N, C-alpha and C positions, 0 to 999 in steps of 0.2 A: 906219457907221453901226450894219451888224449889230451889232457889237460893243460900241459904245456900250449900244444895246439889253437886253445880256442881261447889261452891266455893271450898271444901272439894274433891271432886274426881280435881278439876284441882289443887292443892296445893299435893295431893298425888302422882298425874301424875308426877309432877315438882320434890318433892323429891326424885322420883324412879327413872326418869332423872340423876337430878345429884348425887344418888345414886350406876347409873349404871356406872357412870364415873371413881368413884375411883375405882373400876378393875380393868376397863381397865387401867388404870394410873399407878397400880401396877404391871400391865400384862405386859406394856412396861420398865417400869422399870425393874423387872425381865430381861427381854429378854436384855436389854441394855447390859447387862454382858455378854450377846449370842448376837452379832452382826447376824448372821447367822439366830438366830432364831427369830430376830427383823424381818430382812429381809424378810423372808418366813412367818411371820403376819401380816408384814406391807406392802409389796412390790410387794411381788411373783405374788397374784393378779392379779398386772397390768402388772408386768414386766417379770415374770416367776424366775426360777432359779439364782440363784447371777452369779454362775461363766455362764451361758449361754447369759445372759443378757451384763455380762462384753465383751465375748467373739465375741459374733455377732454386736450388737449397740455399743459399745463405742471403743474408738481406743487410743491409747497412741500413743500422736505426741511432742515431744520434753518434753519428761518426764512428760507431763498433761494427766489427761484421760478428753475426751470430746468426744462429741456424735458423732458418723460415721456419719448421716444424716446430723446434721443441725450444729452442731460445735459446741457446747456452752460448755463452761469452767463448767466441772461436778463438782468443786471446791467448785465455786461460785453456781451452779442449787439447791443441795442437799438442804443445809437449808430453801432454799425457797420453797422446794418440798414436806415440809410436814416431815423430816429428822429432829430431835430437836439437836440443836446447839451440845450439848455434845456426840451425834453420827455422826455427817458427816464426823469428818474427822476421827475415825476409818471404817466409811463405803468407803468415800471414799478411803483409803490404801487398805480395803478389794477388791474392786472392781479392781483400778490399779494393784493390785498386777494379782489375778485372768486374767486382758484382757492381761497382761506383760509373764506370764505362761502359757507353751504349756498347752493340760491335758492331762499330762502326768500318777497325780495318777491315772484321770479316768480311762486312755484309758489301761494301766496296774495290777493296781489297787484294783481297784473299785469290778469285778467281785468276789475277796476273802472277801474284807474287806468296800463292799459298799462305802457310799458317805463320804469325809475325814473330813465332820465334824462333822458325827454321828461318826465315826471312834475315831476320838481324843477324842470326849467328852468320849465314853467310854469305851476306852481302851488305854488314853497315858494319863499320869499326870507328871508335873512337881513336882522336890524335887529341890530347892534353882531354879538355873539356868540349871541345867539338864533336860530335858525331858524323861521319859522310860516309858519303855511299860510295863502296870498293871497285863497283866497275866505272863511275863516272868520275871519281875523285874531288867529286865537291862535296859541300856539305850538306847534309843531307837537308838544311833547310831555305840553302839556295834554288836545293835541285825541286825540295816539293812547291816553288813562290812558280816554277815555268810546267809544271805535271799537271797532265790531265786538266788545265783548267781552274785550278784550284782554290776558292776564295782565300784568301790572307789567314782568314780564322780557321776555313779546314785546313791549312797546310797548318798555323801552327799546333794544332790539334793533332793531327798524325804525327809536323816531327817532335814533338812530348810524347805520345806514344811508344813512341818507335827507340826512342831517348831509354825509357822504363824499359820494355823489354831486352834492347839492349845490357844494360847494366844486369838483367834477370838471369841472361844467357851467359854474363861472364866476357865485360868491358877487351877482356884483351887476345877472344877468341877472333 
């Protein structure tokens, strides 16, 4: 009888562990639509915020992203480092863009708008290929042309950056 109870407990434990994996997979699939959330859930505990990691630990050489200290090619490294195959290219592109782009949103906009990914999730949406501000109802390019006296090249920079980040967090959100 004692063996039977131990076997039942073991069986229940196995089922609980296996069942616990399902929500994790569902969470990973949901986060896959938002690669910033995926990074925060799966990578940030070791590597910190993606933007900081990209700018301090990675370097762009000849258009390729690699580790600053070790020199590994990040495109080949990501799938071997626990990133699902379907997310390796989008995460590589996100990190490459962050490493190659000056932190202008953080420096000039974050005080009012918070993190770019959070702002994109909550305040921006695509209608077709055009990015709109959800509060203003205006195309972002039109709004930025009048926002804080931005020069046209600055407005174009921020419009492009916000469109990229919105695609990274999921255009349908």
